[in-house]
C-alpha positions in Angstrom: -47.4 338.2 195.6 -48.5 337.3 198.9 -49.4 341.3 199.6 -51.5 341.5 196.4 -53.3 338.2 197.0 -54.2 339.5 200.6 -55.5 342.6 199.2 -57.6 341.2 196.9 -58.9 338.9 199.2 -59.7 341.0 201.8 -61.4 343.2 199.3 -63.5 340.6 197.9 -64.4 339.8 201.2 -66.0 343.0 202.4 -67.6 343.1 199.4 -69.2 339.4 200.0 -70.4 340.5 203.2 -72.0 343.3 202.3 -74.0 341.3 199.5 -75.0 339.0 202.3 -76.7 341.7 204.4 -79.1 342.2 201.6 -78.8 338.8 200.0 -82.9 337.9 201.1 -84.4 340.6 199.2 -82.4 339.6 196.1 -83.3 337.0 193.7 -80.5 334.3 192.9 -80.1 335.9 189.3 -80.0 339.1 190.7 -77.5 338.1 193.2 -75.4 335.9 191.1 -74.8 339.0 188.8 -74.0 341.6 191.7 -71.2 338.7 193.2 -70.0 338.3 189.3 -69.4 342.2 189.1 -68.1 342.7 192.7 -66.2 339.8 193.5 -65.4 337.8 190.6 -64.1 340.8 188.3 -61.8 341.9 191.1 -60.5 337.6 191.1 -60.1 338.3 187.5 -58.3 341.3 187.1 -54.5 340.9 186.4 -54.5 337.1 187.7 -52.3 336.2 184.6 -49.7 337.2 186.8 -50.4 334.5 189.3 -49.2 332.1 186.9 -47.6 329.4 188.1 -47.5 330.5 191.6 -47.8 327.7 194.5 -51.4 326.3 195.8 -50.9 327.9 199.3 -50.3 331.4 197.7 -53.4 330.7 195.7 -55.9 328.9 197.9 -57.2 332.4 199.8 -58.4 333.5 196.3 -59.9 329.8 196.0 -62.1 330.7 199.6 -63.1 334.0 198.3 -64.8 332.3 195.1 -66.1 329.3 197.4 -67.7 332.0 199.8 -69.3 333.7 196.6 -70.6 330.5 195.3 -72.0 329.9 199.2 -73.5 333.4 199.0 -75.3 333.0 195.6 -76.7 329.6 196.0 -77.8 330.2 200.1 -75.3 327.0 201.3 -74.1 327.0 204.9 -70.7 327.6 205.8 -69.9 323.5 206.4 -71.9 322.6 203.2 -69.4 321.1 200.2 -68.6 324.0 197.4 -67.9 322.2 194.0 -70.8 321.1 193.3 -72.1 324.6 193.5 -69.2 326.0 191.3 -70.0 323.8 188.8 -74.2 324.7 189.0 -72.7 328.3 188.6 -70.7 327.3 185.9 -67.4 328.9 187.7 -63.9 327.5 187.2 -61.6 326.9 190.0 -59.1 330.0 190.8 -56.1 328.0 189.0 -57.9 327.0 186.2 -59.3 330.6 185.2 -55.5 331.5 185.3 -54.7 329.0 183.3 -57.4 330.2 180.8 -56.5 333.8 181.2 -52.9 332.9 179.9 -54.7 330.6 176.9 -56.7 333.3 175.9 -53.7 335.6 175.7 -51.9 332.8 173.5 -54.7 332.8 171.6 -55.4 336.6 170.7 -51.7 336.8 170.0 -51.7 334.2 167.5 -54.7 335.1 165.7 -53.2 339.1 165.7 -55.7 340.4 168.2 -53.2 340.8 170.8 -51.4 344.4 171.4 -48.1 344.4 170.0 -45.8 344.0 173.5 -47.8 340.8 174.2 -47.0 339.3 170.6 -43.1 340.2 171.0 -43.3 338.0 174.0 -44.4 335.2 172.0 -42.2 333.4 169.2 -43.5 330.3 166.9 -41.1 327.6 166.5 -41.1 328.2 162.8 -39.4 331.7 162.9 -36.5 330.0 164.8 -33.7 329.1 162.3 -32.5 325.8 163.6 -35.9 324.7 164.7 -37.8 324.9 161.2 -37.6 321.4 160.0 -39.4 319.9 163.2 -43.1 318.4 163.4 -43.9 321.5 166.0 -42.9 324.4 163.5 -45.6 322.3 161.0 -48.2 322.1 164.2 -47.7 326.1 165.0 -46.2 325.7 168.4 -44.7 328.4 170.5 -41.0 327.9 171.5 -40.5 327.9 175.2 -37.8 329.7 176.2 -35.0 328.2 178.8 -34.8 329.4 182.3 -32.7 328.5 184.9 -34.9 330.1 188.2 -38.2 328.7 189.4 -39.3 332.5 189.2 -38.4 332.4 185.3 -41.0 329.6 184.8 -43.7 332.2 185.8 -42.6 334.5 183.6 -45.5 335.4 180.7 -43.2 334.6 178.0 -42.4 330.8 179.4 -45.6 330.1 180.9 -48.1 330.9 178.2 -46.3 329.1 175.6 -45.8 326.0 178.1 -49.7 325.9 178.7 
């Protein structure tokens, strides 16, 4: 996963540098839209596979998001960026990954997801021995057991857990 994160980070920083060259010619709203189109869309593309990764692996992506917020708001490199992310209504990268997984689960539960996603998630009420549990009546999803840490990152385990 590290090569994927490194390549995504490299591409995003390239676009941020290019946008910084024309930043003084643009208004804040236009800059935000360009950053969203060129940078944030790359961060969000396929980020569901990053679920469960350690913070050290996700940190470069967070640095990209912080640099993008500094570009949009015209902040200096040493300025705090948390308030800027809140002002722009941008979630941190870890929260973006969780939001993506929860969105896919919601689409699956409502029947709007593709069949291959629906096949990975199983309601507790469909399991023979667990139909009497309270979680079966609440509509919870069954979380399969895994022995490996890598298995906990799989969509069929990480999505129902969230």
